[in-house]
N, C-alpha and C positions, 0 to 999 in steps of 0.2 A: 876623470881623476889620473889614469892611470898615464896621462902625458906630463902630469905633475911631479912623476918616478923617474921621465925620460931625463937621460943625461945633453938631450938637445932640448930641453926647456928654454928659454927667450932668455938674454939675460936680464928682461927685470924678474923675469919668476927665478933664477938664479940666485940673485942678490937680494931675494925677499925671508928675510931670517927665519920670518914668522912661517914659512911654508911648513907643511905637515910635515914633509919628506925629510924636515930639518930635523924633525923629533928626534932626540935621543934615544936609541933602541930598550934603555931600561925604561925608558919614561913611556916608550910603546907594550911594552910590557906589562906597565903598570896597565896601562888605559883598557888592555884587552882584557886582564883581570876582572875586567867591573861592566863586559858584556856578554850578553848572552852567546849560546854556542854562536846559533844561527848569521849573528852579527859578528863573529874569529872567525867563521866558515868564510863570509864576504872578502872578510880581508884578504885574505890568503889570495885572491882573483887583482887586485890593483898592482902590486907590481911586483917584482923578484923579492926586494929588499923586504917588503912586507911579508910577504910569503916565507920568506928565512923567517922570519918573526915568530911569525905565527903557525908555524911547522913546528915548533921547536920541542924536545921532546921534553927540557924544561918547563915550557910553558903547559903543556898537556901535563905533564906530571900537576903544575898546581892548580892547574882546572880541575883535575881530580881528586885534589887535597881540597878543593874550595868546594865540592858538589859533593863529595862522597865522607870529607873526613878525613883526619888522618892518623887512624889507628887502621884502618882497611887500606890505607893507601903503605904504608909503611910494611902490615903482614904480607901486601905485595910483592914489594921492593925486596925481601928475604927470599923471596921462589927462587928455585936453581935458574941458571939464568936460561939453559932449552925452555922452560917452560911461560916466558918473560916475553911478551907481546910489547910494540912501541904503545907508551900513553895513549897516543891518539887512538893510534888501533883499539885498543882495551875500551876506550871511551867508548866508542862506534861499536864495537859489539854489547856493550853493556844494554846502549842505549835501543840496541834494536832486540836484545832479549827474547823468544818465546817459547822457549823449552828447559823441562829441568831431568832431570836423570836420575832416578831412586836406587841406592844400592842397598844390597840387606845385610846387615854386619850379624845377629846374631847368629850364630850354629851353635845348639845346645848338644855337650856332650856330658859325660860323667864325670869329668874333670876336674871343668871349671864351674866358679860362683856364680849365679846370674840373680837379677831380683827378679822379686813375683812380678807375675802379671798384676799392672795395676791401670788406675784413670784417678784424674783429679789431683794428681801429683805437683811437683814440679823439678822442675832439670834446668841446669844451667850451665855456663861454660867458663869456668873461671880457673886462671894460673895455670890455662893448658890442660886444666881436666872438665872433664863431664861430674856433674856433682848430683845427684837424684835421692828425693826425698817424699817419705810419706804416700799419702792417696790411699783408695778406697780398692780392695781389692774382695775376690768372691769368699764365698761364707758366711752369708746373710747372721747364720746362728751360732758363729765361730768368734771367740774372744778376739778379740785383734783386729778385727773386721780392717779398721781405719791402721792401715801401719804408720811405723815409727821408727825407721829405718834408712839410714841415710847408706848409699852407695860411693865408690867416688871409678874413674877410668879413667887414665892418663892419653890423652892427645898428643903423640910425635906424630911425625914426620910419614909413617907409615897409620895411618887415621883409619886402613880401611878390617885394620889389626883392634880388638877390642877387649881389655881384660877386669872385668868388672872386681872390685874389694867390695867388701863391706865394711865399716867402718866403725859405725852407732848402732845402737838402739837404746831408745826409753828415752830420748834427748834430742831434738824436743817430745813432749807427750804426741800420738800417734793420733793422725787426722788428717780429714782432703779437702780441699778446695782453698787452698792457704795462698799465697804470693811469696814469691820468692826471688829478688832482684840482688843485680849484682852492685852494689857500688861501691868504685875504685876496684881492688883486690877483697873485697867483703860482701860475704850471703848478708841480703838481712829479711827476713823471713816473717810475716803479720797473719794473726788470724787461723780461720779454718773449723773446722765443723768437726768434733772427735765423736767416738763410740756411740755415746749417748746424748746424739744429738745436739749438742750443745757448743753452740759460737763462744771464738775466741775472740780476745784482743789482746796477746802477750805480742810481745815482737821479740824475738831472738836476733843472733850475728853470729855469723860462722866464717870461721878461717881455714884455707886450706893449707897444710904442712906437708911439704913432700922433702925425701933425701934421697941423696944419689943413688940408691938401688928402687928408685921408683914407688915404696912402700909409700903409702898415704894416707895419712890422717884427715881429720876436720872435728874442730874443735868451736862447739856450741855455746853460745852463753844466754842467759836471760838478760835482756837489755832494760836499763831501771831508766822509765821515759819521764815521771811525774805521775799527776793526777789527772792532766790533759790528754786523753788518749780515745782513738775513734772507738764507735760502739761496736762492741763483738759481732762478728759478721764470717762468713765463710763464702765461696764461688765468688767473691770480689773480685777484680783486678788492680793491679799496680806494676811499677816502672821502674827503673832508676832514670832522674833527669839531672840535668846541670852535673853531673857525676858526684854528686854529693847528696842528692835528696834523695827520698823514695816519695813517691806520690800514690794513692789508692781512691776508688773509686766504686762505689754502689754495694752490691751484692744482697746475700742474703741473711738480714739478722733478728732477732731476737721474734719470738711468735710465726717465722718463716715471713715479714715480711722484706719486701726485696727495696732496697736505699737508693737513693738517689746525689748524698754527700760527698764532698771531693775534701782529702787528706795529707797533708806533706809532713813526711819526717826527715827533720836538718840535722843532718850533721857531717855541717860545714865545717864546725868546732873539733871533731872525733868522736866518738863513742859516747864515754863520757858525756858529754853535755848535750846527748841526742836528745830532740823534745818534737811531740806532735802538735800541730797548727790546724782547722779546717777554715780550709779558705771558702769563701761564702760570695757568689756571685747570682746578680740578675738571672740568669738563663744556664738552664743543665740541662744535661741530656736527661731523658726521662728514667723512673729508676729500674734499675733492671739487674738482673745476674749472667754467671757465664760467659760475660764478654772479655772482649781485650783490650790491656793498654801500653801502648806502644812510643818508647821514645824514638824521636824519627829527626835526632841530632839536636844538642845544646839545650835550650827550655822550651820545646816544642814535642808533643804528642798527638797522638792519634789515637779515638777509642771508634771499637767496630762491633757493630752487632750484639747479641746478648738474647735474652727471654725475659719480656716486660713482668708490668705489674699483673697485667690478665692473660699471662701464660702466652702471652704474640710472642713468637720469633721474629727478628728485626735484623736488619743490611745497613741501618744508616751508620755516616762517618762523619766524628766532632774533630774539632780541632781546640788544645788547649794549649797556650804559653807564657809560660809564668814568668818571662821577665816585663812584661807588662809591668805599669804600675796596679790598675786592677785589673787581672785577669778576668777573661771569660769566655766562656766554652763558646765556641762559631761551628753551626752547623753547615756541613755540604752540602750546598744542592745542586740537583743534576738540571742544566738547563739544554736539553736534546729532547729527540723526536725517540731516542733508541731503549729507553731506560721503561722496562726492567731488562732488557736483553741483554746492554752492555754494561750489566752491572751483576755484581755476585749475588746469587740468590739469598735470605736471612737466613741466618743461620746461630747455632750457641753452641757452645763446647767446642772451637775450632782453633786453630795457633794463630797466629801473626806476629811475623817477625822481621825485626830492620833486615836488610842484606844491602850487600853491593850494587853502589848507584844511587840511594837515597831513594829503595823501592821497599817495599812491605808486602810480603808476602804472605795470605793465607792461606791457608789448609784445611780440609776437613769441617768437620762440624756435623748438626744434623737442622733437619727442618722443625716444624712443629708437631708432624707427626713421628718425629723419629729416627727419617729416614736417614740414617749417615750417609757422609759426601765424601769423595773420592776426588775431588778437585781442586786444583791451583790456580789463584787469580794476583796480579801482583798490580798495587795500586801505587802510582809512578807522581812520589812528594812533592818532586822538582817540579809541575805540571799545577800545583796548588797553589794559590798566591796566600801570603802569610798573612795573620789573624787581622793585620794593623790595615790590610783593603777594604777589609766591607767598614762602613763608617756607619751611614744613618742606617743602611736594610739589614747587618747583623746577622749576615750569612755570604759564605763565599757561592758565588754560581761557574759551573762548570761543564765541561763538555764529558760527557763518562764517556766515551770514548780517545778522549785524550789523557785518563787518570787510569783507567782500569785497563788490561788485559787478560782473559785468560790464557792459562801458558799450556802447552802440551806435555802429555809425561811420557817417559822413555826408562827405558831397565825394566828393574821388577814392578811391579803393578801391585803395593801395599795392600789389604784390603779396605774399604770405607771407614770411618771411626770419629769419634767425637770424645772430648776431655782427654785429650791426647796433650802432650808437652812438647816444646820445641825447641833452640837455640842456636845459637849461629857461634861462626869460632869468628876468631880474630880478623878473618881476610873477606870475611862476607861472601865465600863462594859456599860453605860447605855447613849445611842445615843438620843438625842431630834432629832425630824425631821418635818418641820412645810412649811404648803405651797405648792406653786407651781404650773406649767399648767399642768394641764391633760386632758384625754381625758372627752367631753362630749356626749350627743347627737347630732346627724345633723340637722341644720337646715334648711328649703328651702333657698332658694340661698347662702348658702355657701359652701365650698368646705370640707369641715372635721368640728368634733365638737371641741372646747377648749373652756374648762372655770378654773377660777383660783380656787382655795382649799385653804381651811381655817381650815383644820384637823391638830392637833397633835400628831403624833405618839410617842412613845416609842421602840427602836432597842437593846433588851437584845443581850449581846455575850452569848450562851450559853454554856458554859465548862460543859459539860457530858462525864463522866467514859467511 
């Protein structure tokens, strides 16, 4: 094929305007954006002109936008010039990423306020702030064991310095095991379990207000959603999807029964027209609690792990796409001899965060024996075919070694934990982890040690040549 690119081609070829070498550069650009990365790299070896097009910064920025989404690329574009790599190099480093770095951000003193240690709370990154709400804390026999406080911390360029501000108490009411998702610039909170063990099914929206002096307030409002609402529950999973909807699945309902239903809150026409509706599917993940549900871009999401109806702990993966005319849950099946070595062990109470490069970062959790974990696993979403790829089999078969990778941990070594919470900033490179249940000292008359954690950690994706 290289000879077609040579200026010494035969006169017949030089006069043949249908030859690929005569395609305009902008048309080549459009074609390359439709190809997988392997084909783009092969294209650079054809001739000098093709290499120039296929290695251009403009093309690789567009490829990053295609595979990672606009928000992450916009955030990376605004970083200082001395911290910027070429888009092609950055894509390579993200693809080869094999480790994360942990930094402890909580340094307690007598002059600053800090959130109380807790677990099963919610934490979100919205409007350049961390917003922490609720959760359960120590003190079984004390009123207020399920917290009702809201804390915020502004995350500027100096993200290694965190100043918490307490903004609200009492609204929403104290609870743990709720879900809270960011829809646009709005927090949407649903459900949870209160001090009396009662499951809730109320829906709240919160807005972050910040002045020039970095004083931050949160405005919470109970959302009127009409008579159709999900049954009360806690320890369910939820996420924002399609930028204007919230989806929830499962959890622990009335009488302690685990659920497997799927509901969507549609906010497309604003909060005053918000309405819940149930999505009925032929196949659904088995009933569970303590699992995660994470949007992986657009209308697609991934469900992972949790505790099943027989108290078994799970590590299955399910995909769901609400763009389909009749959405269906699709299980991920591993077609490989290295299972279970090549996939994360079963867990409940873990975190699952979409990070830079279209990858899902799984951290921590606990197994069926309450042994807490401190491992990091990454699921490569780009290696998973879309739900449309499964026709008659109703399942997606993949090689586990192509989709899962265990990451190395560098820097600070946080204790093993479960029922913590995590969120990611706009760049997709910085993940914030707060709280959870961690192993503590064993006291007399106790079978095992347990304590709630109040530390905040920064987990950085290491992009190393």
